[in-house]
C-alpha positions as CSV (number, residue, x, y, z in Angstrom):
1,M,22.8,10.1,44.6
2,T,20.8,10.4,41.5
3,A,18.1,7.9,40.6
4,R,18.9,6.2,37.4
5,T,16.0,5.3,35.2
6,E,16.4,2.2,33.1
7,P,15.3,2.7,29.5
8,R,12.1,0.8,28.9
9,P,12.2,-1.5,25.9
10,A,10.1,0.0,23.1
11,Q,6.9,-1.6,22.0
12,V,7.8,-3.3,18.7
13,T,6.0,-5.2,16.1
14,F,7.4,-7.1,13.1
15,L,6.6,-7.1,9.5
16,S,5.9,-10.8,9.4
17,D,3.1,-10.2,12.0
18,L,1.7,-7.2,10.2
19,I,1.6,-8.8,6.8
20,T,-0.9,-11.5,7.8
21,D,-3.6,-8.8,8.0
22,V,-2.9,-7.5,4.5
23,P,-4.6,-9.1,1.5
24,T,-2.2,-11.2,-0.6
25,E,-2.7,-8.9,-3.7
26,R,-1.5,-5.8,-1.7
27,R,1.4,-7.3,0.2
28,Q,4.2,-6.1,-2.1
29,R,2.8,-2.5,-2.2
30,F,2.5,-2.6,1.6
31,I,6.2,-3.5,2.1
32,V,7.2,-0.7,-0.3
33,N,5.0,1.8,1.6
34,L,6.4,0.6,4.9
35,K,10.0,1.1,3.8
36,N,9.2,4.6,2.4
37,A,7.5,5.6,5.6
38,I,10.6,4.6,7.6
39,R,12.9,6.5,5.2
40,T,10.8,9.6,5.3
41,N,10.7,9.6,9.1
42,V,6.9,8.9,9.5
43,F,7.8,6.4,12.3
44,D,10.8,4.5,13.5
45,G,11.7,1.1,12.1
46,A,14.7,-0.9,10.8
47,P,15.5,-4.2,9.1
48,V,16.6,-7.1,11.3
49,D,18.7,-10.1,10.5
50,H,15.9,-12.5,9.8
51,T,13.8,-13.4,6.7
52,F,10.4,-15.0,6.3
53,D,8.4,-16.5,3.5
54,M,5.5,-14.4,2.2
55,E,2.8,-15.4,-0.2
56,Y,1.5,-12.7,-2.6
57,V,-0.4,-12.4,-5.8
58,G,1.9,-11.5,-8.7
59,R,1.7,-11.7,-12.5
60,G,2.3,-15.2,-14.0
61,K,2.3,-16.4,-17.5
62,N,0.3,-14.2,-19.9
63,S,0.0,-11.6,-17.2
64,K,-2.6,-13.6,-15.3
65,P,-2.6,-13.2,-11.5
66,E,-0.8,-16.0,-9.8
67,T,0.0,-16.8,-6.1
68,K,3.7,-16.7,-5.5
69,T,6.1,-17.0,-2.5
70,S,9.1,-14.9,-1.8
71,K,11.6,-14.5,1.0
72,E,11.3,-11.1,2.6
73,R,13.6,-9.3,5.1
74,E,12.1,-8.9,8.5
75,Y,11.5,-5.3,9.7
76,A,11.0,-4.2,13.3
77,V,8.7,-1.2,13.7
78,E,8.1,0.8,16.9
79,K,4.4,0.9,17.9
80,T,3.6,4.6,18.1
81,P,0.5,6.6,17.5
82,E,2.0,7.7,14.2
83,F,2.6,4.1,13.2
84,Q,-1.0,3.1,14.2
85,A,-2.4,6.0,12.1
86,W,-0.3,5.0,9.1
87,L,-1.3,1.3,9.5
88,E,-5.0,2.2,9.7
89,K,-4.6,4.3,6.5
90,Q,-2.8,1.5,4.7
91,T,-5.4,-1.1,5.6
92,S,-8.4,1.0,4.9
93,V,-7.5,2.0,1.3
94,P,-9.7,0.4,-1.3
95,V,-8.1,-2.6,-3.1
96,R,-8.5,-1.1,-6.6
97,V,-8.9,2.5,-7.6
98,S,-9.9,3.0,-11.2
99,Q,-9.8,6.1,-13.2
100,F,-13.1,5.1,-14.8
101,V,-16.5,5.3,-13.2
102,T,-18.6,2.2,-12.8
103,K,-21.6,1.4,-14.9
104,E,-23.7,1.4,-11.7
105,A,-22.7,5.0,-10.9
106,V,-23.7,6.2,-14.4
107,L,-27.0,4.4,-14.2
108,S,-27.8,5.7,-10.8
109,G,-27.4,9.3,-12.0
110,T,-24.9,10.3,-9.3
111,I,-22.5,11.4,-12.0
112,S,-23.1,13.9,-14.7
113,M,-22.5,12.8,-18.3
114,R,-21.3,16.3,-19.1
115,D,-18.6,16.0,-16.3
116,L,-17.6,12.6,-17.6
117,A,-17.3,13.8,-21.2
118,D,-15.3,16.9,-20.1
119,K,-12.9,14.7,-18.1
120,F,-12.5,12.3,-21.1
121,R,-11.8,15.2,-23.5
122,R,-9.2,16.8,-21.2
123,R,-7.5,13.4,-20.8
124,T,-7.4,12.6,-24.5
125,G,-7.4,16.1,-26.0
126,N,-3.7,16.6,-26.2
127,R,-3.0,13.5,-28.3
128,R,-2.2,13.7,-32.0
129,G,-3.4,11.2,-34.5
130,K,-1.1,8.6,-36.0
131,R,-1.8,9.8,-39.6
132,K,0.1,12.7,-41.1
């Protein structure tokens, strides 16, 4: 007689619970990244037959930020160490990453003007003028 072990239900969390910890201006990107992580086998998850209302910041008239609401499909995600590491990475990323340095960084002297000028020249050096 063999002892049969019952499969334990997996520890699962849902997108609607996770999204409350994400700032409204980053929620759409978070959902895209979640779906990509599931597709690329970073962790296990799947859509379920349920939707929820999500508030997010999108572009309104004249490209001004505007709070909007959308219906999103619910996703179930297994709580694993891989998922926890991914979630920590997603929530710790700075809100805005600019290609330009800040005025404060230039004034503090932490960045060399020569390096900034070289970077600018490389970025714009391959362009041709509009005049012929």
